[in-house]
TORSE-57858 format. One record per residue: residue number from 1; residue in three letters; y, x negated, z of N, C-alpha, C in turn. Coordinates in nm, 3 decimals. Atoms other than C-alpha are relative to their C-alpha. Example, Ala and Ser with C-alpha at 12.3 -4.5 7.8 and 13.67 -1.06 7.14 Angstrom:
site n 1&res ALA&n.north -0.119&n.east -0.089&n.up 0.000&ca.north -0.450&ca.east -1.230&ca.up 0.780&c.north 0.120&c.east -0.090&c.up 0.000 .
site n 2&res SER&n.north -0.119&n.east 0.082&n.up -0.006&ca.north -0.106&ca.east -1.367&ca.up 0.714&c.north 0.109&c.east 0.077&c.up 0.073 .
***
This chain:
site n 1&res MET&n.north 0.014&n.east -0.013&n.up -0.142&ca.north -6.200&ca.east 4.500&ca.up 2.459&c.north -0.063&c.east 0.137&c.up 0.028 .
site n 2&res LYS&n.north 0.062&n.east -0.124&n.up -0.043&ca.north -6.415&ca.east 4.762&ca.up 2.628&c.north 0.053&c.east 0.037&c.up 0.137 .
site n 3&res LEU&n.north -0.051&n.east -0.051&n.up -0.127&ca.north -6.292&ca.east 4.978&ca.up 2.912&c.north -0.110&c.east 0.077&c.up 0.070 .
site n 4&res GLY&n.north 0.098&n.east -0.072&n.up -0.079&ca.north -6.511&ca.east 5.107&ca.up 3.193&c.north 0.065&c.east 0.063&c.up 0.121 .
site n 5&res ILE&n.north -0.045&n.east -0.070&n.up -0.121&ca.north -6.472&ca.east 5.333&ca.up 3.493&c.north -0.107&c.east -0.020&c.up 0.107 .
site n 6&res HIS&n.north 0.093&n.east 0.013&n.up -0.112&ca.north -6.630&ca.east 5.267&ca.up 3.834&c.north 0.041&c.east 0.100&c.up 0.107 .
site n 7&res LEU&n.north -0.025&n.east -0.096&n.up -0.107&ca.north -6.658&ca.east 5.542&ca.up 4.096&c.north -0.055&c.east -0.059&c.up 0.130 .
site n 8&res PRO&n.north 0.047&n.east 0.066&n.up -0.121&ca.north -6.671&ca.east 5.370&ca.up 4.437&c.north -0.044&c.east 0.095&c.up 0.110 .
site n 9&res PHE&n.north 0.043&n.east -0.094&n.up -0.103&ca.north -6.728&ca.east 5.687&ca.up 4.637&c.north -0.024&c.east 0.137&c.up -0.062 .
site n 10&res LEU&n.north 0.037&n.east -0.131&n.up 0.052&ca.north -6.870&ca.east 6.035&ca.up 4.590&c.north 0.026&c.east 0.110&c.up 0.102 .
site n 11&res ASP&n.north -0.039&n.east -0.105&n.up -0.094&ca.north -6.710&ca.east 6.231&ca.up 4.874&c.north 0.088&c.east 0.098&c.up -0.075 .
site n 12&res ILE&n.north -0.073&n.east -0.097&n.up 0.081&ca.north -6.607&ca.east 6.536&ca.up 4.674&c.north -0.006&c.east 0.137&c.up 0.065 .
site n 13&res ASP&n.north 0.003&n.east -0.138&n.up -0.047&ca.north -6.525&ca.east 6.899&ca.up 4.745&c.north -0.133&c.east 0.062&c.up -0.040 .
site n 14&res GLY&n.north 0.130&n.east -0.062&n.up 0.029&ca.north -6.851&ca.east 7.090&ca.up 4.769&c.north -0.116&c.east -0.081&c.up 0.053 .
site n 15&res GLY&n.north 0.104&n.east 0.084&n.up -0.059&ca.north -7.043&ca.east 6.803&ca.up 4.930&c.north -0.104&c.east -0.046&c.up -0.100 .
site n 16&res THR&n.north 0.103&n.east 0.059&n.up 0.085&ca.north -7.364&ca.east 6.655&ca.up 4.798&c.north -0.056&c.east 0.099&c.up -0.102 .
site n 17&res ALA&n.north 0.051&n.east -0.100&n.up 0.095&ca.north -7.466&ca.east 6.983&ca.up 4.630&c.north 0.083&c.east 0.004&c.up -0.127 .
site n 18&res ALA&n.north -0.090&n.east -0.006&n.up 0.116&ca.north -7.169&ca.east 6.949&ca.up 4.394&c.north 0.003&c.east -0.130&c.up -0.081 .
site n 19&res ILE&n.north -0.009&n.east 0.131&n.up 0.065&ca.north -7.226&ca.east 6.584&ca.up 4.294&c.north -0.048&c.east 0.005&c.up -0.145 .
site n 20&res SER&n.north 0.053&n.east 0.004&n.up 0.137&ca.north -7.442&ca.east 6.647&ca.up 3.986&c.north 0.094&c.east 0.067&c.up -0.100 .
site n 21&res GLY&n.north -0.094&n.east -0.067&n.up 0.089&ca.north -7.198&ca.east 6.895&ca.up 3.834&c.north 0.127&c.east -0.080&c.up -0.021 .
site n 22&res GLU&n.north -0.122&n.east 0.082&n.up 0.011&ca.north -6.902&ca.east 6.672&ca.up 3.907&c.north -0.025&c.east -0.124&c.up -0.085 .
site n 23&res LEU&n.north 0.031&n.east 0.117&n.up 0.082&ca.north -7.074&ca.east 6.367&ca.up 3.757&c.north -0.015&c.east 0.038&c.up -0.147 .
site n 24&res ALA&n.north 0.010&n.east -0.046&n.up 0.139&ca.north -7.155&ca.east 6.568&ca.up 3.443&c.north 0.139&c.east 0.020&c.up -0.058 .
site n 25&res ARG&n.north -0.137&n.east -0.023&n.up 0.046&ca.north -6.788&ca.east 6.670&ca.up 3.416&c.north 0.071&c.east -0.132&c.up -0.025 .
site n 26&res VAL&n.north -0.065&n.east 0.130&n.up 0.014&ca.north -6.663&ca.east 6.315&ca.up 3.472&c.north -0.062&c.east -0.078&c.up -0.116 .
site n 27&res GLY&n.north 0.067&n.east 0.070&n.up 0.110&ca.north -6.924&ca.east 6.171&ca.up 3.234&c.north 0.046&c.east 0.050&c.up -0.136 .
site n 28&res ALA&n.north -0.048&n.east -0.056&n.up 0.127&ca.north -6.816&ca.east 6.407&ca.up 2.956&c.north 0.144&c.east -0.043&c.up -0.027 .
site n 29&res ALA&n.north -0.139&n.east 0.042&n.up 0.018&ca.north -6.449&ca.east 6.322&ca.up 3.014&c.north 0.008&c.east -0.147&c.up -0.039 .
site n 30&res VAL&n.north 0.003&n.east 0.144&n.up 0.031&ca.north -6.526&ca.east 5.948&ca.up 3.007&c.north -0.044&c.east -0.021&c.up -0.146 .
site n 31&res GLU&n.north 0.050&n.east 0.013&n.up 0.137&ca.north -6.725&ca.east 5.984&ca.up 2.684&c.north 0.104&c.east 0.049&c.up -0.101 .
site n 32&res ASN&n.north -0.102&n.east -0.055&n.up 0.090&ca.north -6.457&ca.east 6.202&ca.up 2.520&c.north 0.121&c.east -0.091&c.up -0.013 .
site n 33&res ALA&n.north -0.114&n.east 0.093&n.up 0.003&ca.north -6.195&ca.east 5.940&ca.up 2.608&c.north -0.034&c.east -0.131&c.up -0.070 .
site n 34&res GLY&n.north 0.040&n.east 0.123&n.up 0.068&ca.north -6.396&ca.east 5.668&ca.up 2.431&c.north -0.021&c.east -0.118&c.up 0.092 .
site n 35&res ILE&n.north 0.024&n.east 0.107&n.up -0.097&ca.north -6.457&ca.east 5.470&ca.up 2.748&c.north -0.144&c.east -0.047&c.up -0.013 .
site n 36&res SER&n.north 0.130&n.east 0.060&n.up 0.030&ca.north -6.754&ca.east 5.233&ca.up 2.716&c.north -0.107&c.east 0.022&c.up 0.106 .
site n 37&res TRP&n.north 0.102&n.east -0.015&n.up -0.104&ca.north -6.925&ca.east 5.272&ca.up 3.053&c.north 0.056&c.east 0.067&c.up 0.124 .
site n 38&res LEU&n.north -0.031&n.east -0.065&n.up -0.126&ca.north -6.930&ca.east 5.462&ca.up 3.379&c.north -0.102&c.east -0.051&c.up 0.101 .
site n 39&res SER&n.north 0.092&n.east 0.049&n.up -0.103&ca.north -7.077&ca.east 5.308&ca.up 3.694&c.north 0.032&c.east 0.067&c.up 0.132 .
site n 40&res LEU&n.north -0.011&n.east -0.066&n.up -0.130&ca.north -7.133&ca.east 5.441&ca.up 4.044&c.north -0.038&c.east -0.096&c.up 0.110 .
site n 41&res MET&n.north 0.041&n.east 0.075&n.up -0.118&ca.north -7.154&ca.east 5.289&ca.up 4.388&c.north -0.142&c.east 0.043&c.up 0.034 .
site n 42&res ASP&n.north 0.139&n.east -0.037&n.up -0.023&ca.north -7.524&ca.east 5.273&ca.up 4.465&c.north -0.062&c.east -0.062&c.up 0.125 .
site n 43&res HIS&n.north 0.058&n.east 0.066&n.up -0.117&ca.north -7.569&ca.east 5.070&ca.up 4.782&c.north 0.095&c.east 0.007&c.up 0.119 .
site n 44&res TYR&n.north -0.076&n.east -0.006&n.up -0.125&ca.north -7.455&ca.east 5.109&ca.up 5.139&c.north 0.079&c.east -0.127&c.up 0.024 .
site n 45&res PHE&n.north -0.065&n.east 0.126&n.up -0.031&ca.north -7.371&ca.east 4.740&ca.up 5.167&c.north 0.117&c.east -0.031&c.up -0.092 .
site n 46&res GLN&n.north -0.112&n.east 0.024&n.up 0.090&ca.north -7.129&ca.east 4.753&ca.up 4.874&c.north 0.126&c.east 0.073&c.up 0.041 .
site n 47&res ILE&n.north -0.115&n.east -0.083&n.up -0.033&ca.north -6.896&ca.east 5.001&ca.up 5.041&c.north 0.101&c.east -0.074&c.up 0.087 .
site n 48&res GLU&n.north -0.090&n.east 0.067&n.up -0.094&ca.north -6.749&ca.east 4.768&ca.up 5.305&c.north 0.122&c.east -0.064&c.up -0.066 .
site n 49&res PRO&n.north -0.118&n.east 0.063&n.up 0.060&ca.north -6.523&ca.east 4.568&ca.up 5.070&c.north 0.105&c.east 0.099&c.up -0.053 .
site n 50&res THR&n.north -0.096&n.east -0.098&n.up 0.051&ca.north -6.362&ca.east 4.891&ca.up 4.946&c.north 0.091&c.east 0.053&c.up 0.110 .
site n 51&res GLY&n.north -0.078&n.east -0.053&n.up -0.111&ca.north -6.233&ca.east 4.976&ca.up 5.292&c.north -0.037&c.east 0.143&c.up 0.035 .
site n 52&res LEU&n.north 0.046&n.east -0.136&n.up -0.029&ca.north -6.414&ca.east 5.311&ca.up 5.286&c.north -0.097&c.east -0.003&c.up 0.117 .
site n 53&res PRO&n.north 0.092&n.east -0.002&n.up -0.113&ca.north -6.617&ca.east 5.420&ca.up 5.589&c.north -0.145&c.east -0.009&c.up -0.045 .
site n 54&res ALA&n.north 0.142&n.east 0.016&n.up 0.031&ca.north -6.986&ca.east 5.331&ca.up 5.595&c.north -0.071&c.east 0.134&c.up -0.013 .
site n 55&res GLU&n.north 0.060&n.east -0.133&n.up 0.004&ca.north -7.061&ca.east 5.703&ca.up 5.635&c.north 0.029&c.east 0.073&c.up -0.130 .
site n 56&res SER&n.north -0.032&n.east -0.065&n.up 0.127&ca.north -6.930&ca.east 5.778&ca.up 5.286&c.north -0.128&c.east 0.039&c.up -0.074 .
site n 57&res THR&n.north 0.115&n.east -0.048&n.up 0.075&ca.north -7.164&ca.east 5.970&ca.up 5.057&c.north -0.046&c.east -0.103&c.up -0.101 .
site n 58&res MET&n.north 0.059&n.east 0.094&n.up 0.095&ca.north -7.399&ca.east 5.745&ca.up 4.859&c.north -0.112&c.east 0.070&c.up -0.075 .
site n 59&res LEU&n.north 0.116&n.east -0.049&n.up 0.073&ca.north -7.651&ca.east 5.821&ca.up 4.589&c.north -0.121&c.east -0.078&c.up 0.048 .
site n 60&res GLU&n.north 0.123&n.east 0.064&n.up -0.045&ca.north -7.999&ca.east 5.748&ca.up 4.719&c.north -0.116&c.east 0.060&c.up -0.078 .
site n 61&res PRO&n.north 0.115&n.east -0.055&n.up 0.070&ca.north -8.329&ca.east 5.781&ca.up 4.535&c.north -0.079&c.east 0.093&c.up 0.091 .
site n 62&res THR&n.north 0.085&n.east -0.091&n.up -0.076&ca.north -8.546&ca.east 6.068&ca.up 4.644&c.north -0.135&c.east 0.009&c.up -0.070 .
site n 63&res PRO&n.north 0.132&n.east -0.010&n.up 0.063&ca.north -8.920&ca.east 6.095&ca.up 4.587&c.north -0.012&c.east 0.131&c.up -0.077 .
site n 64&res PRO&n.north 0.018&n.east -0.123&n.up 0.079&ca.north -9.027&ca.east 6.348&ca.up 4.323&c.north -0.074&c.east 0.107&c.up 0.077 .
***
């Protein structure tokens, strides 16, 4: 059996500027624990079933 972790929201202390550092920290912890995968909420429309507000922080692509 493989175990995975899903992060349904990214509202963290430090706001959007802190997301990359926090994801690096979480990713390292997940890998060190031997967990098979880490997934993130990536779409506005997926948040509603979680009961979180639509205004929650989401990862969005940005042009280079």
